[in-house]
C-alpha positions, 0 to 999 in steps of 0.5 A: 442500915448500912453497906457492908463488903461483899461476903461479908457474914451475916449480911442481907440484901436486897438480890439475896432475901428476893432470891430465897423467897423466890427459892422456895416457891420454886420449890413449893411449886415443884412439890406442887406439880408433883402432886397434880401428875402424881395424886389419885383423883379419887383420893379426898385431900385438902387443896394443897396449893398453900404450901408453895405460900409456906414455903416461900415464908420458910426459904424467906425465914431461913435465910433471916436465920441464916444472916443472924446465925452469920452475923453473931457466929461467923467469923469474917475479917477483912484483908487491909491490904488487899480490901478482900472478906477472909474468914482466916485470922491473919495478921494483916486483917481486922474483924468485919462484924455485920452489926455495923461495928469494926473492931481492931484484932489484937495480936491475943487474939 
């Protein structure tokens, strides 16, 4: 486990992971409530409550995929003068990788 600066692409936090799972639950719960309110009672359909669990898992999976793509494909750098994470190359900065490696940018990159 590595400690990363806030805003580093690909970083995974407990709060962010739990938030994505909670967001998925909220979406699934909203769907479930709409189905309960709007569905006709005379229609025989399968139970809809599992959608809450499915959307929670999809929210979690989406968050982890986003972090993986951010860590591998999206550029992050650190402005060493201000100690801030930036998304564009400037002269005084170092590249940040969420994999825990930090390399120095050279003028040709």
